[in-house]
FIDRENBA-438219 format. One line per 4 residues: their letters; for each residue x, y, z of C-alpha. Coordinates in nm, 4 decimals. Layout:
A	X/Y/Z | ...
// end
This chain:
XXXX	19.8229/4.2291/13.7871 | 19.4777/4.1168/13.9156 | 19.2848/3.8076/13.9523 | 19.0988/3.8166/13.6377
XXXX	19.4286/3.8869/13.4627 | 19.6220/3.6158/13.5536 | 19.3242/3.4036/13.4703 | 19.3232/3.5039/13.1208
XXXX	19.7264/3.5270/13.0936 | 19.7581/3.1346/13.1889 | 19.4050/3.0236/12.9858 | 19.5763/3.1842/12.6580
XXXX	19.8982/3.0036/12.7934 | 19.7596/2.6780/12.7238 | 19.5590/2.7960/12.3833 | 19.8371/2.8642/12.2254
XXXX	20.0952/2.5946/12.3875 | 19.8765/2.3236/12.3310 | 19.9343/2.1796/11.9840 | 19.8451/1.8266/11.8104
XXXX	20.1562/1.5533/11.9167 | 20.1665/1.3219/11.6701 | 20.4891/1.1598/11.7992 | 20.4740/1.0566/12.1783
XXXX	20.7940/0.7991/12.3746 | 20.6029/0.5610/12.5264 | 20.6399/0.5784/12.8659 | 20.2506/0.6122/13.0842
XXXX	20.1306/0.8804/13.2404 | 20.0962/0.8356/13.5777 | 19.7137/0.6973/13.6368 | 19.6495/1.0057/13.9841
XXXX	19.7180/1.2819/13.6463 | 19.5121/1.1159/13.4412 | 19.1551/1.1060/13.7016 | 19.2448/1.4787/13.7192
XXXX	19.2991/1.5448/13.3742 | 18.9621/1.3826/13.3468 | 18.8199/1.5394/13.6583 | 18.8850/1.8811/13.5156
XXXX	18.6896/1.8130/13.2030 | 18.4100/1.6958/13.3853 | 18.3534/2.0300/13.4558 | 18.2960/2.1395/13.1007
XXXX	17.8802/2.3017/13.0469 | 17.6260/2.1616/12.8937 | 17.3021/2.1981/12.7362 | 17.1144/2.0869/13.0162
XXXX	17.3666/1.9949/13.2001 | 17.2943/1.6693/13.0398 | 17.7263/1.6307/13.0266 | 17.6821/1.3955/12.6875
XXXX	17.9922/1.2078/12.7287 | 18.0839/0.8991/12.8390 | 18.4714/0.8056/12.7795 | 18.6420/0.4922/12.7518
XXXX	19.0118/0.5401/12.8720 | 19.2866/0.3084/12.7415 | 19.6663/0.1894/12.9195 | 19.8664/-0.0775/12.8526
XXXX	19.8017/-0.3915/12.6948 | 19.4578/-0.2436/12.6507 | 19.6182/0.0295/12.4022 | 19.8224/-0.2269/12.2382
XXXX	19.5365/-0.4516/12.1629 | 19.3251/-0.1960/12.0547 | 19.5887/0.0037/11.8497 | 19.6974/-0.3378/11.6511
XXXX	19.3012/-0.4136/11.5791 | 19.2852/-0.0455/11.4469 | 19.5056/-0.0539/11.2428 | 19.3581/-0.3209/11.0374
XXXX	19.0116/-0.2873/11.0357 | 19.1298/0.0235/10.9145 | 19.3489/-0.1449/10.6511 | 19.0499/-0.4214/10.5783
XXXX	18.8014/-0.1775/10.5541 | 18.7652/0.0007/10.2316 | 18.4022/0.2061/10.3346 | 18.3287/0.4674/10.6457
XXXX	18.1285/0.3634/10.8840 | 18.1289/0.7667/11.1075 | 17.8532/0.7351/11.3912 | 17.8431/1.0771/11.2867
XXXX	17.8829/1.2035/10.9164 | 18.1616/1.4364/10.8348 | 18.1770/1.7096/10.6421 | 18.0561/1.7181/10.2888
XXXX	18.2735/1.9358/10.1797 | 18.5307/2.1528/10.2115 | 18.5543/2.4664/10.0087 | 18.6776/2.8351/10.0474
XXXX	18.8122/2.9652/10.3305 | 18.7836/2.6030/10.4754 | 18.9797/2.4245/10.1655 | 19.2740/2.7102/10.2596
XXXX	19.3161/2.6075/10.5853 | 19.2367/2.2405/10.5117 | 19.5054/2.2436/10.2117 | 19.7597/2.5339/10.4575
XXXX	19.7802/2.2308/10.7311 | 19.8126/1.9607/10.5402 | 20.1338/2.1185/10.3434 | 20.2556/2.1980/10.6867
XXXX	20.1994/1.9102/10.8222 | 20.3676/1.7604/10.5001 | 20.6790/2.0110/10.5137 | 20.8123/1.9365/10.8538
XXXX	20.8611/1.5651/10.7765 | 21.0080/1.6620/10.4397 | 20.7335/1.4754/10.2368 | 20.6600/1.7033/9.9125
XXXX	20.3051/1.7523/9.7775 | 20.3233/1.4544/9.5131 | 20.4779/1.1536/9.7274 | 20.0836/0.9596/9.8315
XXXX	20.2815/0.6997/9.9645 | 20.3844/0.8528/10.2145 | 20.1572/1.1510/10.2696 | 19.8975/0.8529/10.3012
XXXX	20.1857/0.6016/10.5087 | 20.1582/0.9129/10.7633 | 19.8086/0.9367/10.7524 | 19.7781/0.6215/10.8240
XXXX	19.9288/0.6780/11.1298 | 19.5802/0.7986/11.2694 | 19.4874/0.4214/11.3697 | 19.8307/0.3933/11.5393
XXXX	19.7062/0.6270/11.7922 | 20.0907/0.7679/11.6489 | 20.2746/0.5735/11.9290 | 20.0720/0.7150/12.2337
XXXX	20.0551/0.5318/12.5418 | 19.6398/0.5990/12.6114 | 19.3730/0.7039/12.3794 | 19.0345/0.7848/12.5372
XXXX	18.7439/0.7267/12.3503 | 18.4278/0.9915/12.3283 | 18.0822/0.8912/12.2821 | 17.7688/1.0933/12.3276
XXXX	17.3902/0.9548/12.3333 | 17.2147/0.8944/12.0611 | 16.9125/1.1044/12.1583 | 17.0755/1.4309/12.2533
XXXX	17.1539/1.3371/11.8774 | 17.3761/1.7568/11.7708 | 17.3603/1.9028/12.0636 | 17.4960/1.5836/12.2047
XXXX	17.7687/1.5748/11.9882 | 17.8341/2.0223/12.0226 | 17.8534/1.9346/12.4380 | 18.0679/1.6133/12.3916
XXXX	18.3220/1.8837/12.1398 | 18.3449/2.1024/12.4529 | 18.4466/1.8499/12.6682 | 18.7354/1.7469/12.4311
XXXX	18.8895/2.0707/12.4217 | 18.8319/2.0881/12.8246 | 19.0139/1.7827/12.7874 | 19.3475/1.9089/12.5767
XXXX	19.3660/2.1928/12.7887 | 19.3574/1.9761/13.1573 | 19.6106/1.7692/12.9177 | 19.8435/2.1083/12.8576
XXXX	19.8481/2.2109/13.2150 | 19.9529/1.8944/13.3921 | 20.2747/1.8819/13.0577 | 20.0768/1.5931/12.8783
XXXX	20.0456/1.5766/12.4709 | 19.7395/1.5142/12.3123 | 19.5999/1.4650/11.9270 | 19.1777/1.4234/11.8984
XXXX	19.1232/1.2259/11.6222 | 18.8467/1.1829/11.4096 | 18.9806/0.9445/11.2022 | 18.9493/0.6510/11.5138
XXXX	18.5590/0.7489/11.5024 | 18.6187/0.6477/11.0989 | 18.6391/0.2654/11.2200 | 18.3292/0.3445/11.4777
XXXX	18.1524/-0.0321/11.4062 | 18.4885/-0.2003/11.5475 | 18.5575/0.0880/11.7903 | 18.2295/-0.0017/11.9227
XXXX	18.2475/-0.4022/11.8885 | 18.6471/-0.3660/12.0893 | 18.4572/-0.2139/12.3744 | 18.1315/-0.3211/12.3915
XXXX	17.9893/-0.0013/12.3455 | 17.6335/-0.0244/12.2991 | 17.4306/0.0989/11.9980 | 17.2628/0.3798/12.1525
XXXX	17.6237/0.5324/12.2179 | 17.7736/0.7523/11.9379 | 18.1142/0.7534/11.8846 | 18.2385/1.1219/11.8620
XXXX	18.5696/1.1022/11.8890 | 18.9231/0.9794/12.0252 | 19.1786/1.1756/12.2250 | 19.5291/1.0128/12.2699
XXXX	19.7522/1.1167/12.4945 | 20.1049/1.0693/12.6816 | 20.4256/1.2049/12.6710 | 20.5499/1.4694/12.3804
XXXX	20.8408/1.3019/12.1620 | 20.9938/1.5893/12.1680 | 21.3205/1.5235/11.9023 | 21.0557/1.4621/11.6523
XXXX	20.9982/1.6905/11.3576 | 20.6137/1.5741/11.3773 | 20.5913/1.7979/11.6412 | 20.7328/2.1465/11.5359
XXXX	20.4743/2.1275/11.3323 | 20.2089/2.3798/11.4224 | 19.8833/2.5594/11.2490 | 19.7973/2.9232/11.2774
XXXX	19.4679/3.0672/11.3894 | 19.2407/3.3538/11.1634 | 19.2395/3.6963/11.3429 | 18.9533/3.8112/11.5226
XXXX	18.8156/4.0197/11.2940 | 18.7965/3.7192/11.0701 | 18.6011/3.5331/11.2565 | 18.3788/3.7685/11.4965
XXX	18.1372/4.0355/11.3466 | 18.1001/4.3461/11.6939 | 17.7448/4.4774/11.6043
// end
């Protein structure tokens, strides 16, 4: 096998094996592994090499305090405070994919489609960080606008693959950014930065049924128009 084929195979395996972990053990990730994971992510390409991302990473007592405060804030704050507006509406194939992911998740947990209490309880686990021992808050410089947010998205993708390569489970969480006012105050993040998302991480609880759930992907022909 050529060196090029080996690299492609390794990347494909990481992408195929990675999934959004929604149940973690309480085992912390060694600092050396965390530093390696974030060092790899730092190689993410960005517009004009601006490297828009700045990251706050929590462990131990800080994670526990943040989790408790986030959970309370989400329960008490009825309106969203996203720094970056979310999707205006899901329609067509995007709505179909969204529903498919939701039904697959609830199906893995044995939650009926009309059991709204159970569905809401599962949604609320976002603000418990799904029990992860660590979370990374990803922020972008406000002046970099859309392109800064795009760069942060690329950074998150690289971070997820780096985590997978180290045997670390992770989940990107837009829901945490919904409570951006609380996040900003808790971590003393300035108004010059936008809260993009969080990435919670640790080691997967492989016994939990929620971690048996996987999403599917559209084919290349559905997503790419070769001309």
